[in-house]
C-alpha positions in Angstrom: 34.5 -22.0 38.2 35.7 -22.5 34.8 38.2 -20.1 33.0 36.5 -17.1 31.2 37.2 -18.0 27.1 38.7 -14.4 25.6 34.9 -14.4 23.7 33.0 -13.6 26.9 35.4 -10.6 27.7 36.6 -9.4 24.0 34.2 -6.0 23.1 36.5 -5.0 20.3 38.6 -2.4 20.3 41.4 -0.2 17.8 44.1 -2.5 17.1 46.1 0.3 15.2 45.7 2.6 18.6 46.8 -0.4 21.0 50.0 -0.9 18.3 50.7 2.9 18.8 50.3 2.4 22.8 47.2 4.8 22.8 44.9 4.0 25.9 46.5 1.0 27.5 48.3 2.3 30.4 44.9 2.0 32.5 44.6 2.2 36.1 44.7 -1.1 38.5 42.8 -3.2 36.4 41.1 -4.4 39.1 39.8 -1.2 39.8 39.0 0.0 36.1 35.6 -0.2 34.9 34.5 -3.4 33.4 34.4 -1.8 29.8 37.6 -0.7 30.0 39.3 -3.9 30.5 37.3 -5.5 28.2 38.2 -2.6 25.7 42.5 -3.2 26.2 42.1 -6.7 26.7 40.5 -7.1 23.3 43.0 -5.1 22.3 46.2 -6.8 23.7 44.7 -10.0 22.0 44.3 -8.5 18.5 47.8 -8.0 18.4 49.0 -11.6 20.3 49.3 -14.4 17.8 48.1 -16.3 21.0 46.8 -15.6 24.8 45.9 -19.1 25.7 47.9 -20.7 28.9 49.1 -17.1 29.9 47.9 -13.9 32.0 46.5 -12.4 29.0 43.9 -14.8 29.0 43.1 -15.2 33.1 44.2 -14.7 36.1 43.7 -16.5 40.0 41.2 -14.0 41.4 40.0 -14.2 45.1 36.2 -14.4 45.5 34.1 -14.3 48.9 33.5 -12.3 51.9 35.2 -13.7 54.3 38.6 -13.5 56.0 39.8 -16.8 54.0 39.6 -16.2 49.9 38.6 -18.9 47.8 40.4 -18.2 44.1 38.5 -18.3 40.4 39.5 -17.3 37.1 38.9 -13.5 36.3 39.6 -11.4 33.1 43.1 -11.2 31.7 45.5 -8.3 32.2 45.6 -6.4 29.3 49.1 -5.0 27.4 50.7 -2.0 28.5 53.1 -0.2 26.3 56.2 1.7 27.7 57.6 4.1 25.7 59.9 5.6 29.0 63.1 4.8 27.2 61.9 4.9 23.5 58.5 5.9 21.0 56.1 3.5 19.6 55.7 3.7 16.5 52.2 2.4 15.0 53.0 0.3 11.8 55.9 -1.4 14.2 53.8 -4.9 14.0 53.8 -5.7 10.7 58.2 -4.9 10.5 58.7 -6.9 13.7 61.1 -10.0 13.1 61.4 -12.1 16.5 65.4 -12.4 17.7 64.6 -14.5 21.3 61.9 -16.1 23.6 62.5 -17.6 26.8 60.9 -17.9 30.4 62.2 -16.7 33.4 61.5 -19.0 36.6 62.5 -17.0 40.2 62.6 -18.1 43.9 61.0 -21.7 44.2 62.1 -21.7 47.5 61.5 -25.5 47.6 61.6 -26.0 51.6 62.3 -29.0 54.0 59.9 -27.8 56.3 61.2 -30.4 58.6 64.5 -29.2 58.6 65.9 -28.4 62.0 67.3 -24.9 60.8 64.4 -23.2 59.9 62.8 -21.0 62.4 59.0 -20.8 61.8 58.4 -19.0 64.8 60.0 -15.6 63.5 57.0 -15.4 61.0 55.1 -12.5 62.5 58.5 -10.7 61.9 59.3 -12.1 58.9 56.9 -13.6 56.2 59.5 -15.6 54.7 59.9 -18.0 58.0 56.8 -20.1 57.7 54.1 -20.1 55.2 51.3 -22.6 55.8 51.4 -23.6 51.7 55.6 -24.9 51.9 54.8 -27.9 52.4 53.7 -28.2 48.9 56.5 -26.1 47.6 57.6 -28.8 45.2 54.3 -29.9 43.8 53.6 -25.9 43.2 57.2 -26.1 41.2 56.4 -29.2 38.9 52.6 -27.5 38.1 54.7 -24.2 37.0 56.5 -26.8 35.1 53.7 -28.3 33.1 52.6 -24.8 32.1 55.5 -23.8 30.6 55.5 -27.7 28.8 52.2 -26.4 27.6 52.8 -23.5 26.1 53.8 -23.5 22.0 55.8 -20.7 22.6 56.0 -16.7 23.1 52.5 -14.9 22.6 53.8 -11.8 20.8 55.9 -13.6 18.4 55.4 -17.5 18.6 58.7 -17.8 18.7 59.1 -21.3 20.3 60.9 -20.7 23.8 64.9 -21.5 23.7 65.3 -21.8 27.4 64.2 -21.1 31.2 65.9 -19.4 33.4 65.8 -20.2 37.1 67.2 -16.8 38.8 67.6 -18.3 42.3 66.2 -19.5 45.3 65.9 -22.2 43.8 66.3 -24.0 47.5 64.9 -22.7 50.6 68.0 -23.2 53.2 70.7 -24.6 50.9 70.3 -28.0 51.9 71.2 -31.2 49.8 67.8 -32.7 49.9 66.0 -29.1 48.5 68.6 -28.9 45.6 68.0 -32.9 44.5 64.2 -32.0 44.8 65.3 -28.6 42.6 67.1 -30.5 40.1 65.1 -33.6 39.7 61.2 -30.9 39.4 63.8 -29.2 36.6 64.9 -32.1 34.3 61.9 -34.9 35.7 62.3 -37.9 37.6 60.6 -39.6 41.1 60.3 -37.1 44.0 60.0 -38.1 47.8 59.1 -33.9 49.2 59.9 -35.7 52.7 62.8 -35.8 55.1 63.5 -37.4 58.3 61.1 -40.5 58.9 59.2 -41.4 55.9 56.4 -42.2 57.3 55.3 -39.4 59.0 55.6 -35.7 59.0 57.9 -34.4 61.7 57.1 -30.4 61.4 55.5 -27.5 63.0 52.2 -28.1 61.3 51.5 -31.3 63.4 53.3 -29.8 66.4 50.4 -28.7 68.4 51.6 -25.5 69.1 48.4 -23.6 68.2 50.7 -20.6 66.1 50.5 -22.6 63.3 48.2 -24.2 61.2 47.3 -27.6 61.6 45.5 -28.7 58.5 44.4 -32.4 59.7 43.7 -31.5 62.6 40.5 -30.1 64.4 42.3 -27.9 67.3 41.7 -24.4 66.7 44.8 -23.0 65.7 45.6 -19.2 64.5 45.0 -20.1 61.3 41.2 -21.5 61.3 40.6 -19.0 63.2 40.6 -16.9 59.8 38.9 -19.7 57.9 41.4 -21.8 56.9 40.2 -25.5 56.4 40.7 -28.4 58.0 41.7 -31.0 55.1 42.4 -34.5 55.5 45.2 -36.7 54.8 47.2 -33.1 53.9 50.5 -33.6 55.1 50.8 -37.2 54.5 49.6 -36.5 50.8 52.4 -33.6 50.5 55.4 -35.5 51.4 54.3 -38.7 49.5 56.7 -39.8 46.4 55.5 -38.3 42.6 56.8 -38.1 39.3 57.6 -34.7 37.8 57.8 -34.4 34.5 60.7 -32.1 34.0 61.1 -29.1 31.5 61.3 -30.2 27.8 63.2 -27.0 27.1 66.8 -26.9 27.9 67.7 -24.3 31.7 70.1 -22.5 33.7 70.6 -22.1 37.3 71.4 -19.0 38.8 72.1 -18.6 42.5 70.2 -16.6 45.2 70.8 -16.2 48.8 68.7 -18.8 49.9 70.8 -21.1 47.9 74.1 -20.1 49.8 73.2 -19.1 53.4 70.9 -20.4 56.5 67.8 -18.7 56.1 69.1 -16.9 53.1 70.2 -14.9 55.7 73.4 -16.0 58.0 76.4 -16.9 56.6 77.1 -20.8 56.9 80.7 -21.1 57.6 80.4 -24.5 58.4 79.3 -24.6 62.1 76.0 -25.6 62.2 76.2 -29.0 59.9 75.2 -30.8 62.8 72.6 -29.1 63.6 71.0 -29.4 60.5 71.4 -33.1 60.0 70.6 -33.7 63.6 67.6 -34.6 65.8 66.3 -31.6 67.3 64.0 -29.1 65.8 63.0 -25.8 67.7 59.4 -25.3 67.2 59.2 -21.7 69.5 59.9 -19.3 71.7 58.9 -16.0 73.7 57.9 -13.6 71.3 60.2 -10.9 72.9 63.2 -13.5 71.9 62.0 -14.4 68.7 61.3 -10.4 68.3 65.4 -10.1 68.7 66.2 -12.7 66.9 64.4 -11.2 64.2 66.2 -7.8 64.4 69.3 -9.4 64.5 69.0 -11.3 61.5 68.4 -8.2 59.1 70.7 -5.7 61.3 73.8 -8.2 62.5 74.4 -11.8 61.2 77.5 -12.5 63.6 74.9 -11.3 66.5 72.1 -13.8 65.3 74.2 -16.5 65.0 74.7 -15.6 68.7 71.2 -15.5 69.7 70.3 -18.7 67.7 72.9 -21.0 69.7 71.7 -19.5 73.1 67.8 -20.3 72.2 68.8 -23.5 71.1 70.0 -24.3 74.2 67.3 -22.1 76.0 64.3 -21.7 74.2 61.0 -23.0 73.8 59.8 -26.3 72.8 62.2 -28.8 71.6 61.0 -31.7 69.7 62.9 -34.6 69.2 62.5 -35.4 65.4 64.5 -38.0 62.8 67.9 -37.1 61.9 68.8 -37.3 58.3 72.0 -37.0 56.7 70.5 -35.4 53.3 69.4 -32.1 55.3 73.3 -31.5 55.4 74.2 -27.8 53.8 76.0 -27.8 50.5 78.6 -25.3 48.8 78.7 -23.1 45.9 81.0 -25.8 44.6 78.7 -28.5 45.4 75.6 -26.4 43.7 77.7 -26.9 40.9 78.4 -30.0 40.6 75.3 -31.5 41.4 74.0 -29.7 38.3 76.6 -31.7 36.4 75.3 -35.3 37.6 74.3 -37.2 34.4 70.6 -38.2 36.4 69.6 -34.5 36.2 71.0 -33.5 32.7 67.3 -33.8 31.3 66.8 -31.5 28.1 70.2 -30.3 28.3 72.6 -28.5 28.9 75.2 -30.4 30.8 75.4 -28.6 33.7 72.8 -26.3 33.1 75.5 -23.6 32.4 78.1 -24.7 35.0 81.2 -26.3 33.8 83.7 -28.5 35.9 85.4 -26.0 36.3 82.9 -24.0 38.9 82.7 -27.1 40.6 86.6 -26.5 41.5 86.4 -23.2 42.0 82.9 -22.3 43.0 83.1 -19.2 40.5 79.0 -19.2 39.9 79.1 -16.7 37.1 79.3 -17.9 33.2 77.9 -16.9 30.0 75.5 -18.7 27.6 73.6 -18.7 24.4 70.0 -17.3 24.5 69.4 -17.5 20.7 71.7 -16.8 17.6 72.9 -12.8 18.2 71.8 -12.8 21.4 74.1 -13.7 24.6 72.7 -14.6 28.4 75.5 -13.5 31.4 74.4 -14.9 34.6 75.5 -13.7 37.8 76.6 -14.3 41.4 74.9 -12.0 43.7 74.6 -13.8 46.4 77.4 -12.6 49.7 78.6 -14.9 51.9 79.2 -12.3 55.1 75.4 -12.9 55.5 72.3 -10.8 55.0 69.8 -10.8 52.4 71.1 -8.5 49.8 74.0 -9.1 48.0 76.8 -7.5 45.8 79.9 -8.2 43.6 83.3 -8.9 44.4 85.8 -7.2 41.9 87.1 -10.0 40.0 83.5 -10.8 38.9 82.9 -7.4 37.8 85.9 -7.1 36.2 85.3 -10.3 34.4 81.9 -9.0 33.1 83.5 -5.6 31.9 85.7 -8.2 29.7 83.0 -9.9 28.2 80.8 -6.9 27.2 83.6 -5.1 25.6 84.4 -8.9 23.9 80.5 -9.1 22.6 80.7 -5.3 21.3 81.3 -3.8 18.2 81.4 -0.4 20.3 81.1 0.7 23.8 81.4 3.7 26.5 84.3 4.6 28.7 84.1 5.9 32.1 84.0 9.3 30.6 81.4 8.7 28.5 83.4 8.5 25.2 82.7 6.2 22.3 85.5 3.0 22.1 84.8 0.8 18.8 85.7 -2.8 19.3 88.4 -4.8 18.3 87.6 -6.8 15.0 87.7 -9.9 16.6 84.9 -8.7 19.2 82.2 -10.8 18.4 79.7 -8.0 18.7 80.9 -5.8 15.9 79.8 -8.4 13.3 76.7 -10.2 14.8 75.2 -6.8 16.5 74.9 -9.4 19.6 72.3 -8.2 22.2 73.1 -9.3 26.1 70.8 -10.2 28.9 72.0 -9.9 32.0 70.7 -12.1 35.1 70.9 -11.9 38.3 69.0 -13.3 41.8 69.3 -9.7 43.1 67.9 -6.3 42.3 69.8 -3.1 41.6 68.4 -1.9 44.9 68.9 -5.0 46.9 72.9 -5.3 46.1 73.8 -2.7 48.9 75.6 -5.1 51.0 79.5 -4.7 50.9 80.2 -6.4 53.8 83.4 -8.0 52.8 83.1 -12.1 51.8 85.2 -14.1 54.6 86.9 -16.3 51.8 88.3 -13.4 50.1 88.5 -10.3 52.8 90.5 -8.3 50.7 88.5 -7.9 47.7 86.1 -4.8 47.3 82.5 -5.7 47.0 79.9 -3.1 44.4 76.4 -2.4 45.0 73.8 -2.0 42.5 74.7 1.4 41.3 78.0 0.3 40.1 76.2 -2.9 38.5 73.9 -0.3 36.2 76.4 2.2 35.7 78.6 -0.3 33.9 75.7 -2.2 32.1 74.8 1.4 30.9 78.3 1.6 28.8 77.4 -1.3 26.3 74.4 -0.3 24.3 74.2 -4.4 23.0 72.9 -4.4 27.3 68.8 -4.6 26.5 68.2 -6.3 29.8 68.4 -7.2 33.4 66.5 -9.9 34.7 66.3 -10.7 38.2 64.0 -12.0 41.3 64.8 -11.9 45.1 62.2 -9.3 46.2 59.4 -11.8 45.5 57.3 -8.5 43.5 56.6 -7.7 40.3 58.4 -4.6 39.1 60.0 -3.5 35.7 62.2 -0.5 36.1 63.6 1.8 33.1 67.2 2.9 33.3 67.2 5.6 31.4 70.1 7.9 30.0 71.0 10.6 27.8 72.5 8.6 24.9 69.7 6.9 23.8 71.2 3.6 23.1 72.8 3.4 26.8 69.3 2.4 28.5 68.3 -0.8 29.3 65.6 -2.5 31.2 65.6 -4.4 34.4 62.7 -6.8 34.4 61.8 -7.9 38.1 59.7 -11.2 38.7 57.4 -12.2 41.4 58.6 -15.4 43.3 56.9 -18.8 42.8 56.3 -19.4 46.5 54.0 -16.5 47.7 51.1 -15.2 45.7 50.7 -14.2 42.8 53.4 -17.3 41.8 54.5 -15.8 38.3 57.1 -16.8 36.0 57.5 -14.3 33.0 58.0 -15.2 29.2 60.5 -12.7 27.7 60.9 -12.3 23.9 63.1 -9.9 21.9 62.1 -8.6 18.7 63.6 -5.8 16.0 60.8 -3.7 15.2 62.5 -2.9 12.2 62.6 0.9 12.5 65.5 1.8 14.8 63.9 0.1 18.3 63.8 -2.9 19.9 60.3 -4.5 21.8 60.8 -6.1 24.9 57.6 -8.6 25.6 57.1 -9.2 28.7 54.0 -11.9 29.6 53.5 -13.5 33.2 52.0 -16.9 33.5 50.6 -19.3 36.7 50.9 -22.8 36.8 49.0 -25.6 35.4 47.0 -26.1 39.0 43.3 -25.6 38.4 41.7 -22.5 40.1 38.9 -23.9 42.3 40.1 -26.0 45.1 38.3 -28.8 46.8 39.5 -29.3 50.5 38.7 -33.1 49.9 40.9 -33.6 46.9 44.5 -34.2 47.5 45.6 -35.6 44.2 48.3 -33.8 42.4 46.2 -31.2 40.6 44.1 -30.8 43.9 47.3 -30.2 45.6 48.7 -27.8 43.3 45.4 -25.9 43.4 45.6 -25.5 46.9 49.4 -24.4 46.8 48.2 -21.3 45.4 45.0 -20.2 47.6 47.3 -21.2 50.6 49.7 -18.8 49.4 47.0 -16.0 48.7 46.0 -16.2 52.3 48.8 -16.4 54.2 48.1 -13.9 56.8 51.7 -12.5 56.9 52.1 -11.7 53.4 51.4 -9.0 51.4 49.6 -10.1 47.8 48.3 -7.0 46.6 52.4 -5.4 47.3 53.8 -8.4 45.8 51.6 -8.6 42.5 53.1 -5.1 41.2 50.7 -2.9 38.8 50.1 -2.9 35.5 53.2 -2.1 33.8 55.2 -4.6 35.7 52.6 -7.3 34.1 52.6 -8.2 30.8 54.2 -5.4 29.1 56.0 -4.2 25.7 59.2 -2.3 26.4 60.1 -0.2 23.7 64.4 0.6 23.5 66.3 2.1 21.3 68.4 -0.3 19.3 72.0 0.0 19.7 73.6 1.5 16.2 76.2 -0.5 14.4 
């Protein structure tokens, strides 16, 4: 179905009212009246430099009455002005100066679906264990890269993007082959998204187990009973070689728990390496045993490892597959080293944030320039002890505090007293702003298990990180992923300049498959605006079950994700205040 043009749904509105934030705090646009949506979208478009290629212009929208929904393009989402932390003046659009413009990718989960260390039978208990679209993760991510390459810059300031930051879970099960796919998607190159036997697929989607969707077969599986189609050549086309264009913009990486642990949950202490590269894949277990393993994954990683070892010896059907040494798990040191490989430099920078020192030490946190006067800080919030959630060790938290002090003209001590920076503090001269990046959110950093590699080091939760960031007025945003949901949280403070925004973006494996443009602007009135705009991949909205071209597969990737029976797309979507927003913030004094 053709995309709606902006002309089709713009009916006129007051730009002055929009600039003041009046009338844009709508109820969910999917349920608001068409006229209200028209007015809001028109008001947004009147303020923007451009809206094409973003969810300001059009959004993937389900259609049909059956259990399996097709997607089409629907009207875009309007801008929502959020004044939680600072007021919005009506004249700010005319005074605005663009400071930075960049893109966030998160939770790409590039998945080796034929790996022995994937436990798809847990999907009824954990939706991330198996997804019908996951054989297309590499192609879906490449289509997202194509979208960013096609955009001229930020829709609100017009400023070109300085970088793309991928905030973790770049791989699904921290395998070397998945890491190579990720680096090739980001920097460009020839990719064969298949492991094991190069001539055939060896995973659950042609196993004969009717709990899974068998796209190339006429077998009546559980997915086809929900309207899933038969797609001839789907698996062979998904695993065929293709050339990824790669980003034209410099890019950086942050590590996530799926880049660090088995299934993103179990500690990888080198005990199961032979299982990764071996020739046996467990494709099913008794439902009761699966439930027990799923519960152990949530509550007791050590017990989960024991149950897993038992199931591998005594569980359900085991499939003989082609062993592949490229499936070996990578360590944090190897993660950094792979980014330094010259064949993956692409548009730069060399190492994409990681240095030779990081490759030697495994310390995966660093600083980098976003723009003149804007500093990025990438954190490692993973906990090698297990569990999906994260935390920070004392050494990293202390490092972060020292960096913030060195870049701040003034800050607040733990008792709320103002401390002036030294003359050497870069922030005292430049007024440098800071954006922090991590995989985990403030609410998902409660995993305080001791790091097995540093058992005597204290771990710190999200509340401790929020408290630290609020001591530094030049911290304007904390950008993260992990939850696979769009959520934007205002971290307010009694002292206005100590407030900041937490910007959490949905994944690109689960619907709605978003990335986010973030623009920072000085309004010239004592406030800053952080504009957040969601973008979808370059894939067409309409699908054709007979089309296994690159575009056709990328379109299927999106539509299948919407129809995943174990996912909850409405929950992951977020609300209007989590989508396309203008986030007002008091500018740090001095």
